[in-house]
C-alpha positions in Angstrom: -11.9 -22.0 6.7 -13.3 -22.6 4.0 -11.6 -25.9 3.3 -12.6 -27.3 7.0 -16.5 -25.9 5.7 -16.4 -27.9 2.9 -15.6 -31.2 4.8 -17.9 -30.4 7.5 -20.7 -30.1 4.5 -19.6 -33.4 3.0 -19.5 -35.2 6.4 -23.0 -34.0 7.1 -24.3 -35.2 3.6 -25.7 -31.5 2.8 -23.1 -32.1 -0.4 -21.8 -35.0 -2.5 -18.4 -36.4 -1.0 -16.1 -35.9 -4.0 -12.3 -34.6 -4.6 -12.2 -30.9 -4.0 -10.5 -28.9 -6.3 -8.1 -26.0 -4.9 -10.1 -23.8 -3.1 -8.4 -20.6 -4.2 -9.1 -17.5 -2.3 -9.0 -14.4 -4.3 -9.6 -10.5 -4.2 -12.6 -9.6 -5.8 -11.9 -6.7 -8.5 -15.0 -4.8 -7.1 -14.6 -3.9 -3.3 -18.0 -3.7 -2.8 -17.9 -7.7 -2.9 -16.0 -7.9 0.0 -12.0 -8.6 0.9 -12.2 -12.1 -0.4 -14.2 -14.5 -2.6 -14.3 -17.7 -3.9 -15.7 -19.4 -6.7 -15.3 -22.9 -5.4 -18.8 -23.6 -5.9 -19.1 -23.2 -9.2 -16.2 -25.7 -9.9 -18.1 -27.9 -7.6 -21.4 -28.0 -9.3 -20.8 -30.3 -12.2 -19.3 -33.1 -9.7 -21.9 -32.3 -7.1 -25.2 -32.1 -9.4 -26.3 -29.2 -7.3 -26.7 -25.7 -8.5 -23.5 -23.1 -7.6 -25.6 -21.0 -5.4 -27.2 -23.6 -3.6 -23.8 -25.1 -3.1 -22.1 -21.7 -1.7 -25.2 -21.4 0.7 -24.3 -25.0 2.1 -20.7 -24.1 2.4 -21.5 -20.7 4.4 -23.4 -22.3 7.1 -20.3 -24.3 8.2 -18.1 -21.4 8.4 -18.2 -20.2 12.0 -17.8 -16.8 13.2 -14.7 -15.2 13.7 -13.4 -12.1 15.2 -11.6 -11.5 11.6 -14.7 -11.5 9.7 -17.8 -8.8 9.5 -19.6 -11.3 7.2 -19.5 -14.6 4.6 -22.1 -14.2 1.7 -23.7 -16.7 -0.8 -23.4 -14.7 -4.0 -25.5 -15.3 -7.2 -24.2 -17.4 -9.5 -22.1 -19.1 -7.0 -19.8 -17.2 -4.9 -18.6 -16.6 -1.8 -17.6 -13.5 -0.5 -16.0 -12.5 3.0 -15.7 -9.0 4.6 -13.0 -8.2 7.1 -14.5 -7.0 10.2 -13.7 -3.2 10.7 -12.8 -4.0 14.5 -10.2 -6.7 13.4 -8.8 -4.5 10.8 -8.3 -1.2 13.2 -6.1 -4.0 15.9 -3.9 -4.3 12.9 -2.4 -1.3 13.2 -1.5 -2.5 16.6 0.6 -5.5 15.2 1.9 -3.5 12.7 3.9 -1.4 15.4 5.0 -4.4 17.5 6.0 -5.9 14.2 8.0 -3.1 13.1 10.7 -3.8 10.5 10.1 -7.0 10.5 6.3 -6.4 9.3 5.8 -8.4 5.8 8.0 -11.3 6.8 6.9 -14.5 6.2 8.6 -18.3 5.9 7.4 -20.0 2.8 10.9 -20.8 2.6 11.4 -22.7 5.9 15.4 -21.9 5.9 16.1 -23.7 2.5 19.2 -23.2 0.7 18.2 -20.8 -2.4 21.5 -19.2 -4.5 20.2 -16.0 -6.7 23.6 -15.7 -9.1 23.3 -12.1 -11.2 25.2 -9.5 -13.2 28.2 -11.8 -13.6 29.5 -10.0 -16.2 32.6 -10.5 -18.0 35.3 -8.1 -16.1 36.8 -6.7 -19.2 34.7 -3.3 -19.0 32.3 -1.2 -17.1 28.8 -2.0 -16.7 26.5 -0.7 -19.0 22.5 0.4 -18.5 21.3 -3.4 -19.3 23.3 -4.7 -16.5 22.0 -2.4 -14.2 18.3 -3.8 -14.8 19.9 -7.3 -13.9 21.4 -6.0 -11.0 18.5 -4.6 -9.7 16.4 -7.6 -10.6 18.6 -9.9 -8.6 18.9 -7.7 -5.6 15.2 -7.2 -5.2 14.4 -10.6 -6.0 17.0 -11.4 -2.9 15.5 -9.3 -0.6 12.2 -10.4 -1.0 13.2 -14.0 -0.9 15.1 -13.6 2.3 11.8 -11.4 3.6 9.7 -14.8 2.6 11.6 -17.3 4.9 14.5 -18.1 2.4 18.5 -18.4 3.2 19.5 -16.6 0.2 23.1 -16.2 -0.9 23.6 -13.5 -3.3 26.7 -14.4 -5.8 28.6 -12.7 -8.7 30.2 -15.3 -11.3 33.5 -13.9 -12.2 34.5 -15.0 -15.6 38.2 -14.1 -15.1 39.4 -16.7 -17.4 39.1 -18.0 -20.9 39.1 -16.1 -24.5 38.0 -13.1 -23.8 39.9 -12.4 -20.9 43.4 -12.9 -23.2 41.7 -11.0 -25.5 41.3 -8.1 -23.0 44.8 -8.2 -21.3 46.2 -8.2 -25.1 44.0 -4.9 -25.4 45.4 -3.4 -22.2 49.1 -4.2 -22.9 48.7 -2.7 -26.5 47.3 0.7 -24.7 49.9 0.5 -22.3 52.7 0.4 -25.1 51.1 3.0 -26.6 51.5 5.4 -23.7 55.3 5.1 -24.2 55.3 5.6 -27.7 55.2 1.7 -28.8 53.7 0.9 -32.0 51.3 -1.6 -30.7 47.5 -2.3 -31.8 44.4 -3.1 -30.3 43.6 -6.9 -31.4 40.8 -7.3 -34.0 38.9 -9.6 -31.5 39.9 -7.0 -28.3 38.0 -4.1 -26.2 38.6 -1.0 -28.4 36.6 1.4 -25.5 38.3 4.5 -24.4 38.2 3.1 -20.7 41.3 1.0 -21.6 43.1 4.3 -22.3 42.3 5.9 -19.2 43.3 2.4 -17.1 46.7 2.6 -19.1 47.6 5.9 -18.2 47.1 5.2 -15.0 49.4 2.1 -14.5 51.9 3.9 -16.8 51.9 6.9 -14.6 52.1 4.4 -11.2 54.5 1.5 -12.6 56.8 3.2 -15.3 58.4 0.8 -18.4 58.9 -2.2 -16.7 56.4 -4.3 -18.3 58.3 -3.3 -21.3 61.4 -5.0 -20.1 59.8 -8.4 -19.3 59.1 -11.1 -21.7 55.8 -10.6 -23.4 54.1 -14.0 -21.5 55.2 -12.3 -18.1 54.3 -8.9 -19.0 50.4 -10.0 -20.1 49.9 -12.0 -16.9 51.1 -9.3 -14.8 49.4 -6.3 -16.6 46.3 -8.1 -17.2 45.9 -9.2 -13.4 46.1 -5.3 -12.5 43.5 -4.5 -15.7 41.2 -7.0 -14.4 41.6 -5.9 -10.7 40.8 -2.3 -11.8 37.6 -3.1 -13.7 36.9 -5.3 -11.4 36.8 -2.3 -8.6 35.4 -0.1 -10.6 32.2 -2.8 -10.9 32.2 -3.0 -7.5 31.9 0.8 -6.9 28.9 1.1 -9.6 27.2 -1.9 -7.6 27.5 0.0 -4.4 26.1 2.8 -5.5 23.1 1.4 -7.2 22.9 -0.6 -3.6 23.6 -3.9 -4.8 26.1 -6.4 -2.6 26.9 -10.0 -2.9 28.0 -12.3 -0.4 30.2 -14.2 -3.1 32.3 -13.5 -5.6 33.2 -16.7 -7.4 36.0 -17.1 -9.5 35.8 -19.0 -12.9 39.4 -19.8 -12.6 38.8 -21.4 -9.0 37.0 -24.6 -11.0 40.5 -25.2 -12.7 42.9 -24.5 -9.8 40.7 -26.6 -7.7 40.4 -29.4 -10.3 36.8 -29.7 -10.5 36.4 -28.7 -14.1 38.3 -32.2 -14.7 36.5 -34.2 -12.1 33.1 -33.3 -13.4 34.0 -33.9 -17.3 35.4 -37.0 -16.4 32.3 -37.9 -14.6 30.4 -37.2 -17.7 32.6 -38.9 -20.3 32.3 -42.1 -17.8 28.5 -41.8 -17.9 28.5 -41.6 -22.0 27.6 -37.9 -22.0 30.8 -36.9 -23.6 32.1 -37.7 -27.4 35.0 -36.8 -29.6 33.8 -35.4 -32.6 35.7 -32.8 -35.3 38.6 -33.0 -33.2 36.9 -31.5 -30.0 34.9 -32.9 -27.1 31.3 -32.4 -27.1 28.4 -32.8 -24.6 25.7 -35.5 -26.6 22.7 -33.1 -25.9 21.0 -34.7 -28.5 20.6 -37.6 -26.5 18.6 -35.6 -23.9 15.9 -33.9 -26.2 17.7 -31.1 -27.4 18.6 -30.0 -31.0 22.5 -30.3 -31.4 25.2 -31.4 -29.2 27.8 -28.8 -27.8 31.1 -28.4 -27.8 32.9 -28.4 -23.9 36.5 -29.0 -25.2 37.9 -27.1 -28.1 40.4 -28.7 -30.3 43.1 -26.7 -29.1 42.1 -28.2 -25.4 40.8 -25.1 -24.3 37.3 -25.2 -22.1 34.3 -23.4 -23.7 32.4 -21.4 -21.3 29.6 -24.4 -21.4 32.6 -26.1 -19.7 32.9 -23.9 -16.7 29.0 -23.3 -16.3 28.7 -27.3 -16.1 31.5 -27.4 -13.0 30.0 -24.3 -11.9 26.5 -25.7 -11.4 28.1 -29.0 -9.9 29.7 -27.0 -7.1 26.8 -25.4 -6.5 24.3 -28.2 -6.2 26.8 -31.0 -5.1 29.6 -29.0 -3.1 28.1 -26.1 -1.6 24.4 -28.0 -1.5 21.9 -25.0 -2.7 18.1 -26.3 -3.0 17.4 -23.9 -5.5 19.5 -21.9 -7.9 18.2 -18.9 -9.7 20.4 -17.6 -12.5 19.6 -14.0 -14.0 20.7 -13.9 -17.3 20.9 -11.2 -20.3 18.8 -11.7 -23.2 22.0 -12.9 -25.3 21.9 -16.3 -23.2 18.4 -17.4 -23.9 19.8 -19.7 -26.2 22.1 -21.5 -23.4 19.3 -22.2 -21.2 17.9 -25.4 -22.1 21.2 -27.3 -22.7 22.0 -25.5 -18.9 18.6 -27.7 -18.1 20.0 -30.7 -19.5 23.5 -31.1 -18.4 22.6 -30.6 -15.0 20.0 -33.3 -15.4 22.8 -35.4 -16.9 24.5 -35.0 -13.3 21.8 -36.4 -11.5 20.1 -33.3 -10.6 16.3 -32.6 -11.0 16.3 -29.6 -13.5 13.7 -28.2 -11.9 15.5 -26.8 -9.1 17.6 -24.4 -11.7 15.8 -21.2 -12.9 16.8 -19.1 -15.2 15.2 -15.6 -15.6 16.4 -13.4 -18.8 16.3 -10.2 -18.3 15.2 -8.2 -21.6 17.1 -4.9 -23.1 16.8 -1.6 -22.2 16.0 1.5 -24.0 16.9 5.2 -22.6 14.7 7.8 -24.0 14.4 11.8 -23.0 11.0 11.9 -23.7 10.0 10.8 -27.3 13.5 10.4 -28.7 15.6 7.3 -28.2 19.3 7.7 -26.5 21.8 5.6 -28.1 25.5 6.9 -27.3 27.3 8.4 -24.4 27.8 12.4 -24.3 31.2 11.6 -22.5 32.7 8.8 -24.8 30.5 8.4 -28.0 30.3 4.9 -26.8 27.6 2.7 -24.8 25.8 4.6 -21.8 27.5 2.8 -18.7 25.2 2.5 -15.3 27.7 5.1 -13.8 26.3 7.9 -16.5 23.0 6.8 -15.4 23.2 7.1 -11.5 24.5 10.2 -12.1 22.1 11.4 -14.1 18.8 9.9 -12.3 20.1 8.6 -8.9 20.2 5.2 -7.6 16.7 5.1 -6.3 14.9 6.1 -9.4 16.8 3.5 -11.1 16.4 0.9 -8.9 12.8 1.6 -8.9 12.4 1.8 -13.1 14.0 -1.3 -13.5 12.2 -3.1 -10.7 8.9 -1.8 -12.2 8.8 -4.1 -15.0 8.7 -7.6 -15.5 12.2 -9.3 -16.5 10.8 -11.0 -19.6 9.3 -7.4 -21.0 11.8 -5.0 -22.8 11.7 -1.6 -21.5 11.8 2.1 -22.1 13.7 4.2 -19.3 12.3 8.0 -19.6 15.1 9.8 -18.3 13.0 12.7 -18.2 10.6 11.1 -16.2 12.8 9.8 -13.6 14.4 13.2 -12.9 10.4 15.0 -12.6 9.6 15.9 -9.0 5.9 15.5 -9.7 3.3 13.0 -9.1 3.7 11.8 -12.5 7.0 10.4 -11.2 6.2 7.3 -9.4 9.6 7.3 -7.4 8.8 10.7 -6.4 5.4 10.4 -5.5 6.0 7.1 -3.7 8.6 8.8 -1.4 7.0 12.0 -1.0 4.3 9.9 0.4 7.1 8.6 3.3 8.2 12.2 3.5 4.6 13.2 4.4 3.9 10.9 6.7 7.4 12.1 8.7 5.9 15.6 8.6 3.4 14.8 9.9 5.0 12.7 13.0 7.3 15.7 13.4 4.6 18.0 13.2 2.7 15.7 16.4 6.1 15.6 18.2 6.9 19.3 18.4 3.4 19.9 19.6 4.4 17.5 22.6 1.7 14.4 21.2 2.8 11.1 21.3 0.3 8.0 20.0 1.3 5.9 23.0 -1.8 4.7 24.4 -3.5 5.7 21.1 -7.0 3.4 20.9 -7.2 2.3 17.5 -11.0 1.4 17.7 -11.7 4.7 17.1 -10.4 4.4 13.6 -13.7 3.8 11.6 -13.8 5.9 8.3 -13.4 4.9 5.1 -10.1 6.6 4.2 -8.5 5.2 7.9 -9.8 1.7 7.2 -8.8 1.4 3.1 -5.1 2.8 4.1 -4.8 -0.4 6.9 -6.4 -2.7 4.1 -3.7 -1.5 1.7 -1.1 -1.7 4.5 -2.1 -5.8 5.5 -1.2 -6.1 1.7 2.6 -6.5 2.2 2.8 -10.1 3.4 0.5 -11.5 0.3 2.9 -9.2 -1.9 6.0 -10.9 -0.4 4.5 -14.2 -1.2 3.3 -13.6 -4.5 6.5 -11.8 -5.7 8.6 -14.7 -4.2 6.4 -17.6 -5.6 6.5 -15.9 -8.9 10.0 -14.6 -8.7 8.6 -11.1 -9.9 10.2 -8.3 -8.1 8.0 -5.8 -10.0 4.9 -6.5 -7.8 6.9 -4.6 -5.1 7.0 -1.7 -7.2 3.2 -2.3 -8.0 2.6 -2.0 -4.3 4.3 0.9 -3.0 2.8 3.2 -5.4 -0.8 1.9 -4.8 0.0 1.9 -0.9 1.5 6.0 -1.6 -1.7 6.5 -3.7 -3.9 5.5 -0.8 -1.6 7.4 2.0 -2.0 10.4 0.1 -5.8 9.8 -0.2 -6.0 9.7 3.5 -3.9 13.0 4.0 -5.8 14.9 1.7 -9.1 13.8 3.4 -8.6 13.2 7.2 -6.7 15.6 9.3 -4.7 13.8 11.5 -3.7 16.3 14.6 -7.1 17.4 15.5 -8.8 18.9 18.7 -9.7 15.8 19.8 -7.2 14.0 21.8 -8.2 11.0 21.3 -8.8 10.8 18.3 -5.3 12.2 17.2 -3.7 9.4 19.1 -5.4 6.8 17.0 -4.5 8.9 13.7 -0.8 9.3 15.1 -0.7 5.5 15.5 -2.6 5.0 12.1 0.4 6.6 10.6 2.8 5.9 12.3 2.2 2.4 11.1 2.3 3.8 7.5 5.6 4.8 8.0 6.7 1.0 9.1 5.0 -0.5 6.1 6.2 1.9 3.4 9.5 2.2 4.7 9.6 -1.4 4.4 8.4 -1.5 1.0 11.0 1.0 -0.4 13.7 -1.4 1.3 12.7 -4.2 0.3 13.4 -2.8 -3.2 16.7 -1.5 -2.2 15.6 2.3 -2.1 15.8 5.2 0.6 12.7 6.2 2.5 13.2 10.3 2.8 11.9 11.6 5.7 11.8 15.0 4.1 12.0 16.2 0.6 
């Protein structure tokens, strides 16, 4: 409407015909100014040569009346403020109920194919707390992108080959041999966690000594596969408990078994991007603006994980034809981002199609005290221990509530509190309260069917509707910025407005018509709050 009004004012000669800056619509910080505002007249003033307030008034004159708007006002020094109609707002309650669990869906994605790759931890041990943060970030982001109209594939890249896997196999075989009194040491570069002892006991009890009777290379291969399968199974179990699922588990080894890794290296070689130096094969990153070149094949002929990543991204863009790829990596991969973008550019892919989100570290706290080691093992604190202590919903909310690029403190005591101080409890209690109101009405034989929403005219009622209508905007903001923490903020805001409504407004009253209208509003609130919680992968409890 604003853009059309500017064009009409220019066509009529009221405004000079100039290129119009982007007519950004914003929400004013002061709600008394209206529901929306624009500072476009201030941006136009210099090029048009008129006072901003005069420009604002001219534009307002060309904005037609509409059922959505109660008023459009030019305000000093050059703003245009829009106020939504109370009648239109009340009518949105019916629209929310009609949309049901699809409310909040938008279509900015137009079905384009997006892959979100996240977690992707080496299958050499249990997931720790930091991995949980990346898991929740990827899971929430995938849900938001799907709600925004993208065709999303959630993927775990299974690093099931390479030096670390070989070190894991040797470590596991050593622990297995120790079960039978053999002198066997875990390699210095191996894995020393207590979990391998537990795995080895289980395998020894189930398989007996048969791996001791094999040639060592064969034993390493067979027992190594069993160990990897055990770790992957544990990872899947932990992720399932966290409510995180994947469409694809992609094997790194498959890149070599299929010959794709060799094919991609040959292509880079042919196009002059590889060179032999110091007995190894290097990707010449410096020719593409990087500070240093990077090894892709070591002197002993073994590929680096960078080589695997090159082939993997070739598969993503050329073989599976994703329009966009989003990788969520840990803070230790920060230095890998620029060379990854450089190499996909060398393969002929627009580097803007690859986005890498770096997930920063997590510190666990009990009040003021930092928790550094596991009570059970004296080692790292696993994701499983965290879920056991605070629950999956608390994990998801707290991890989702901070932007990926910020370090975070996770307060274990706060996460367990059943009080308004705990945002998880406060938000979910809002949903439980809604369910309680609806249950009470049902027990009295009252239905909201046929309720007249035009009776919703008080400030608490209309404020709740205004807040509910922000869900599609929040989905759009989170999807465009790739920042699912906006969903957590919105959930808390929505719950706060509902609690305020609940505390000031009696829903079931002696007035039958007003009761039906308010029950409709509460039912719509349930739709929106449940939808928000589900987009975050959280439960919407009916009682607490």
